[in-house]
N, C-alpha and C positions, 0 to 999 in steps of 0.2 A: 599301307602295307611297305611300298617303296619309299614312303616318306620316313617312316621307323628307321628302315635298313640303312638311308643316310646317317641318320643322329647316330644309329650305332656303331657306324662306321668310322663317325666323326670324332665319337666319345674314344674308341678304341686307338685311336692316332693321337689324340691326346693325351693318353696314359703312357705309349709307347715313347711317344717324344718325351714326356716330362721323366721318366725312366731314365732315357737314353741320358738326357740333362745331367739328373743327378748324379749318375754313375760317373760323368765324364769333370764333376767337381771335386777338388781337392777335400780331406777330408778338414771340418773347422776344428781350429785351436780351441783353447779354454776361453770364456769371456774375460776379458779383462775390464773391471769396472773403475772406469776413472773420471773423473776424481772424488773420492769418496772423502765428504767430511764429516767429521764426527761429532759430537756435541759438544764436546771440549775446544772445539775449533781447530784440533789438529786435523791435516788431511794426507789421506793415500793416494798416491799416485801409481799407476799401474801402466806398463806398454809392454807389450807382445811382441819379442823377438828373440825365438829361439837361437837363432845363428849370430847374434851380436856379440861380440867380445866386450864393450861395454857400453853406459847407459846413464846418463847423469841427469838431474831435472836443472832446469835453468828456468828460474820465476822472480820475477819481481820483488816480492817479500823475502827474497835471500841475497845475501852479498854476492855470493857465487854459486857455482854449479856444485851439486850436492849427488855422489854418487847413489848408485840405486841398485839393490841387492837383486839378481837372477835366482827364480826358484825353478824348482824340478822340470816343474809343465811348460818352462819357457819365458814365463812371466817376471818381467823387472818391476820392484817396485821398493817404494819411500814412503814411509811417514814423517812428517814436518810439522813444527808448530807446538803452539798454538801460534794461530795467526792473526794478525788484527783484523776486524771485519772490514771489508771494504771488496772493492773488484780488481784483481790483478791479470796481468798476462802473464803465461809461462810458456814451456816448450819441452821438449827429448832432445836430446843432444845422443845420437846415434854412432857408436864411431866415428865422431867427430863431425855429423852431420846434423844438423837441426830439423825437428819435425814437430809436425802439430798432433796433437792429442786424438788418434784416431777414435776415440772411446768417447769424445766429447763434441757435442753439436754447436757449442758457443765458441767463437772465434773472434779474433781483432780483425776490423776491415782495414786492409794497407794494399797501398800500390807494388808493396816489395812481400816480404814474407809476413805470413798471415799465423800468429801466435794464436795459442786457445787463452780460455777466460774461465777464471775461476771466482765464483761470488761467494764470498765469507759473511753468514749470516750476523747480526749482533743480535743480543738477547732483546734489546729495544730495536726496532726496526731501522734501518738507516733510511735517507728521505728518497734513494734510488729503488728501496725494495716494495714491489708489487704488493699494495694493499686493497682493501674489501672497499673500494670507493669507485665512482664512476670512472670510466676509462676514455680517452679519446681515440682517435684513429690514425694509423700511421698508411702513408699511401705514397707510392712509387710512381712518381710524373717524369716525363721526358718531352722535353721543350727544342725548338728551331733553334742553334746557336748559332755559334763564330764559324767563318770558313765553309759554311754546308753542314756541320756537324749536328749531331742529336746531344744533347744535354742532360743529364739527368739529376733528379733532384728527390729529396725525401722529404715528405709533407705531415706535420703534424696537425689533425683538427681537433679542440678541445671535446671533453663532453658535452652531447648537447649539440654538437652542429649541425646534426641531420634532422634535429628535430623540430626547428625553429629557421624556417626557409627564408624569411625576412629578416634575421639578424646577422650583423653583418662584425666583423673582428678585425684586431689590431693585427698586423705582422713584426714576427720577429725574423729578421736572417740570420743564421747563426753558420759559421764556417772554420771547417775543422783545418788541423795543420797539415806541414809539410809530410808527404806521404800517405795521410790519413784518404779517405774518401768520402764521399757524401753519408755512405752510413755509418760512419765513427760516432758522431754524436748521439746516433740513434742506439747501437748497439753496445758501444763501449759509453759513452755517455749518459746512457740510460735517459736521454731528454724527456722522451714522452710519460714517463713512469715520474719522473721528478716532477714536471708539470701536473700530472694527472692528482699527484699528493697534496700539492701545492694548493689547487685551485678548491679543493674537497676542504681543506683548511681556512681558507678565505685568505691566503697568503701570497697567493698570484692573480691577478686578472687573466678571464679566458683568452687565450691569443692561437692565432697560427705560426707554426714556428716552421720556416723553410730552410732547408739544411741541404745546399750548393756543394759539387765538388770544385776546390779551389784551384786545381790543377787544369787549367784550359790546354796547357801546350803540349799535357800528355795525353789528354785526349784526343785533340786533332790528330795527331802522331799514329794514335790505335787506329783511329776510324780510316786515315788517308794509308797506312800502310808504311808508314815512315818509323824509324826509330825514337823511342823516348828519350826525349832530352834529360840530359842529368840534372837535379837539382842545382841552383845557383851556390856557389859557396861562398859568396860575402852577401848576408842581410841587407847589407846596407850599399850594394852593390847596383850600378843601373840596369845589369839584366833582372835582379830580383824585383826592382820598381817597376821596370817595365812591363813585368809579367802580372804585377798587381795593379796596374793601372788596365791591361787587358781585361783582368777578370772584372775591375771595376765597370769595364764598356761592358762585358758580357751582363753583368748584374743589373745595370739600371737600364740597357737596352731590350734584353732580351728575358730574364729571368722575372723579374718585376713585373715587368707588363702581360707575362704569361699569367703569373700569380693573380694579378688582379684581373685580367679577362674570368680564369675558371673559376675562383675561389669568390666567398662573400668578405671581401677585405673594406676596411676604412682606410680611404684613397689621401693621405695627407702625411706631412711629416711628423706631428704630433700622434698617431698612430702607426709608426714605422721604427723599428729599433732594429740596430745592426751590431752584431759578437762575432768575436773570433779565438781562438787558442793558435799560438804560437804563427804560423804563419799566416794562418788566416784570420789572426791578433794584427799583423803589419795590414793585411790586405783590408780589414774592417777599418784603420783608422785611414786610410789613405784614400778607401771609398767615401768615408764619412766626410771628411775635412774638403774633399773636392764637391761634396754634394750638400753644402748644406741645407738644401731647401728639400732634402729627401729623408731626413733621418734625424731626429730630438734625442734619441738615445743611441749612446756609442759603449760597448761593452769591451774592453780589451784582456785579453785572457793570457798572459805571459809572453807577452810582447811589446813592441817599441817603435817608436821614429827618433833616427839620430837629432839632435840639435842641429848638425848642416843641412839636413832634409827637410826640415821644420822651416828654417831660414830661407832656402831656396825655393822650396814648393809651395809654403803655406804662408807666406809672410802676412797676407790679409788677417790671419787669425791673430799671429801674434803680435799685429799692428794694433788691431782694435779688438783686444780682449773681451772687451764690456759684451761687444755685438756676438762673440762666441757664446759668452756667457749665459746673454739672454736667449740666443737660439737654440740652446742645447740643455734638455731637461735632465740630461745624466751623463757625464763621461766618465767612465768607472776605467782602473788599470789595476790589474793584479799578479800579483807574483811571487812565488816561493823561495825562502830565502836560502835555499842549495840549487835552485834553478839555475843555470848555467846564464841564462839572459837576466839573471838579477840584477846584476851591476849595472847593465844597459838601461834595464829598465827604471831602476831608481834615478836614473842621471836622466832621463825622460821626464820622469814628476818634478824632480828639482827645476828642469827648465820649464815647465809648465806654470809651475809655482813661481819661478823668478818672473815670467811675462805676466802676472796674475789670470792665467788661466784655468779656471775653478775645474777640478775634479774629484770623487771619492775614490778611494784607495784600499787595498787590501793586501797585506804582505803574510802571509801565511808559512808553517813549517813546510817542509819538503821540496822537491825539484820540479822538474820539466814535466809533469805525471798529469795522468787522466783522472788520479782520484783528486788532485787540487783544480784541476779542471770543473770536475762534478759540483764541488763545493763552490766554485765562482759562479756557475750557472746558477746553481741554488738560490745564494746571495743576490744577483741581478736580476733574476726573474720577479723576485718578490719588488723589485722598484722601479717596473717597467709599465708604463700607460696609467699612472697613478697624478 
């Protein structure tokens, strides 16, 4: 009887607490459904801000911001499009302040402002579209890094990795760009979905993909309690080169040993690839050219090295092109014709051509975007480890 009374008192307390908690909450406003993708690929965006004076949509597929209209219930909305199928970043500008879409859980991982993401489907599924195929796994890993810090990685293992404990796999180290994080090739690049689809179609070999964070200095500052250093203004300057060298040291001394200890990997240069976008592409080229014994596949997306740096730091490569042509199974360089790095990247390709260093190239439409990067990843993934 006493035990029953205790239970009854406990239930009464829970009811009273819940009631007082509910009374103390402000009334919930109308539900803003956003983004809403229509069958014709028009998209409606909504944002609840009854007190705002002005709300605009800023989207990657629009040339400028688009004014939104306020409804009587305090929700602002606008319908745009039809929009070409792809994944785009967007945000709202509320009385001059950029904000994410609170109704959307998909966001762009970034060291600074985190925009929201909208995935516009195509009539024919795009390569990054989730399909009914076997899927790999995505794992968040933490490893001992430089200066006593803890580094972070996102690791993709291919379908079937957990079923055959004796099988080993090649590894693709994939580095994202300036202000991006280790999550960006996963959440924006959709690396795992692209690889799942290509492997299912027999177009890519099963591989492990390791996605590190290329900004070691920011991590050290964060974990040591210091201010985050500004990104180098000059991509060809000494500070940018020094930071790339620091990343290279972390990659070769910490990341690769950690992966090869904890995953079933094929541990030789012919089963290692390295690639990256923007800053990650520069880090890729520098790490590969400084460690020709570690990588046979090198993929640069929207990145380059200047002839001056090549002459100063990589003379063995340009003085003996036959050797590098034999050592590398793939040197890939790609860029968009509207990319702000287009001119420098083409100059880099012309320099390699003049020095008789073999490479494959792809010049696409568009700019310095993740839409292009997904396309480059799709193309190069089919060339690795074959």
